[in-house]
N, C-alpha and C positions, 0 to 999 in steps of 0.2 A: 290802798296807802300814796299819800301823795307823792306829787314828783316835782324837782324843778329843773327846768330845762332853761330858764333866765328868761328876759323880757322879749319874746317875741309871739305871745298873745297879740290878735290882730284888733283892732276896733272896727270889731264886725258888731254891735251892739249888742245886744241880750238876745243869746241863745237858749231855748230851753236846752234842762239839761235830758241826756238820752234816758237815761234808769228813771226819770223822776217820776212815769206812769202815770203822768196829764191826760187827762181822756180828751178824746176830740169833740165830745158835747158842751166843751168849754171854748173852743173856737165857732166864731158866727162872724157873718161879713156887715161889715160897716158903712155907708157914707163917711168922708175924713176930708178936712179941709185944711190946708196950710197957709189957710189967710190973716189970721190973727198974730203970726209971728216971723220970722225970717228962718224957722229950721224946717226942715224937709219930711217928708216920712218915707220911710225906707222898712223893709223886712230887718225888725233889730229892736224896731223904737219904741221907747216908752211911750205910751197914750195916757189921755183921760177922755172923759165921755161929757161933752158940753153941747145941751138941747138935741141930744140925739147924735151928733156929730163929735167924729173922735178927730182930737187936738194931739197936734204931739207935745211933750210934758219939758219942763225948762229947766234946768237948778235953781230957776230964780222966781219959779211960779208962784203962784198964791197959795202958801200954806194950806188954806180949806179946802183947797181944791186936791180930793185925792186922785190918784193913780184910777187907771182904768184896768190895763191891760198890754201886751206886747204884742206888735203886727207879726206875723208870721206868713204874710203874702199880700200882695201888692198891685192892686190896678187903677186903669183909668175910670174915668167918671163913668164911662160905659161898661164897666167890669170886666176889661181886656185886658191880660198881662201887659207890660210894656216890651215886648220882644224886641219889636219892631220901630221903636221909638227911639228916638236920641236920648231922652232921660226915664231912666229906670225906678226912678222913684216920682215921687208927688210933690214938686218945687214950689216953695213959698209963692205963695199966692194963689196957688191952684187945687183943685177938689180931685179926689177921686174915692177907690173904693178899697178899704185895707179887709183882711181875716185877721180878727184879735183873740190871742189866746187870754181868756181874762180869767182863771182860775187864780185865785186871791194866794192858793197856797204853792203855786211854782215854785221851780226854781231855776235859775240862769248862770250860764256860764259868761265873765263880762272881764274884760280888760280892765287893768287899776292900775291908774296912775302912779300911785303911791305907792312904794315899800309897804310890805306887808309884813307883820308876826302872828305869834299863837295868842297877842295881849290886843290886836285889833279884831277879833274873834267878837260876833254878836255888835260891833259899831256901826254907824249910821255911815253909809257912803251918799255922794249927792252924784248925777250925771255932767258929765263934758263933753265937749265937743257935739256930735249932730249934722254936720255935713255929708253932701252925698257924696257916694265912690263913683269916681266916671266911669259911666257905661255897666255899672249891677245895679240889683235893685237893694242891696244893704244898705246901712246907714255909717258913716262914720262916728261912731259914739261909744265912749270907755265910763268910767264910773273915779271918782277919787274919795279921800277920803278928807272931810271936812276939819279945819280945826280946833271947830269945838262944836257939841252938840246940838241937833236942832232938831225940831219939827218938823221944818221944810224937808227932809232927807228921805225922798222916796222908795231908798232901798236896805238893808241892812248886809252885812257881807255876816255868811253864817257859817263856811268853812271851806278850806283850799281845795282846789281841782283837783279830780282823780283821772287815771287815765278811763275809768267806765263811765266820767259825766262827759267827754266829749265829742262830737260828733265826728266821725273818724274815726275815731282811736285815738286823737293826738294827743299828746305826752308833752303838759304844758299847767302849770301852777303849782305855788307849796310856798311856804316862808322862801321870801326873796325880794328881787329888785324890781323898781316899778316896771311895768309892764305884762308884771304875771296874773293866768286867769285865774281869777276868784268864783265863787260860788254866792250867790245874791238871791233872798228874796224881799218881797215888799215888803216896806215897812208901814207903806199908807195908803190907801185905798179908799172907795168907794165902798167896800163890802166890809171893812176892817176901823177901827178907832186906831186916831193918831195916837203915835210912841213915841219916845225921846230916847236919843242913842247914849251913849254912856263912852266918853273918852278921857279915861283916866284908868 
């Protein structure tokens, strides 16, 4: 049963659903670069793969560029964790290494910046935010419901978050106000065809 505790789900990017059953075989390490835009890469970042290099996805990226996966680990260009460094993410203009969960069927918990109801299920959502969290390896990223359907929307809202979905057992998400946790799946990846969403 979904639980609504208000708008307290943090902007932690995309977190794999705890009960999803995604296999470790879908996680691999890739070189990453933030040189193409001003968005850093951290844990929870949605990313694309361009010429073998992981780059951050953005709300306005090329509609013909599919998503590749979500970052679950981040390292410097030598493959070392950022533990002893001031920046815990790959910052704008820098390079590094990332572990990417690239299962196109994985589900993720993410904060939604718009209020959501039953009629919003199966609508596309767009990424918002993407800045670094000071002193943490995670990214400040969330999603929102766009004003109209678009093939440029990387994720689809599939259901409300439940107790068993949330890492650590936190209880957030359900039909409710902006800021609730919701469950999304990839809508457009390099492994799946583009699909438009419904906004009516």
